[in-house]
C-alpha angles and dihedrals in degrees: 000000000000115000135206102200114213124218091252091066095042088053091054092046096046100049112145098233100039137324114271113261098237136132088245093058092043089053091050092049092050091047092050092048096044142047098286121117112242114196136188138180136210100267091051092050089047093051092048092050096045114102131042113318128168110248092247092052092048091050092049091050092049090050093049094045089050088065093057126088110263128211122194120205118234130204092275091055091056091048092047090047089058090049092049091049091049092048091051092047091054086059094047095258116133111212117177123232095253092043090052090053091049089050092049092050092048093050096045094050095042092242128155109233112230103202141141091203107112092205088077091053090054092046092050089066089067106028130045094258117144109214120189112245128189112252 
């Protein structure tokens, strides 16, 4: 399984005191330690780095993110993200602009989205988004 890891899971995994003890974090840890492909994209890196981080922590995060696969959205992804967002809205699901772009990238690249954000679960009922679920 190839994963696109959403900011919500990175936030749980990178907590200052200790990573959250969740199935999402355990899945991320297994994927990073194993043979699974872990991907990211610019907006996720940006969201993780936003906020106040000590210089050493920021540098370490940049180094670790540099080792992940990286997907870059193209014009079509942005157009499709708008379409996905509109489709969700017609069904009463509010999907933010950035979340719609993350969904479009995940779908186009055939990635499973590892997220703890329930908005993606709701969206996946109306668009072909594969969201990781604990088994």
